[in-house]
C-alpha positions, 0 to 999 in steps of 0.5 A: 255953099249954093252950088252944093244945095243946087247939086243936092236938089238936082240929085233928088229931083233926078231920083224922083223923075227916074222913079216916075218914069220906071213906073210909067214904063212898067204900067204901059208895057205890053200885057202878053200873058205868061209870067209877067202878066201873072205878076201884074194881075196880082199886084192889086186893082190899080196895077191891073187896071180895075176899079178900087173897091170902096169901103162900107159906108157908116151907119148910125146905131139907133141905140147908141149913135155909134157909126158902124160899117154897114156890112157889120150893122145889124138891121132889125125892123128897119133900124140899124144897130152896132150889136145884138145887145142894142137891137134887143134894148131898142125892142124893149123901149115902149113906143107910141102911146106906152112911152108916156 
């Protein structure tokens, strides 16, 4: 029984090692242009050697507190909002001495 488990372990370890070596050879191959170069470039930033893009940081809505990606946030008078309705509602709030 122990030999069977050892054989199964060796099989999976060799499969993992084979895949890892295959990926390393594909990444280190010569880039000659042509069709192979176009295929490598179309795989994405990690395959082409570029830096992966980070997602937009989240910003907090000044009205409701919901976090929204900064690219989708609405900025009004230095405050960020999740939607135009909240921006308008925040603008109607009394501020300063009127708040009393």
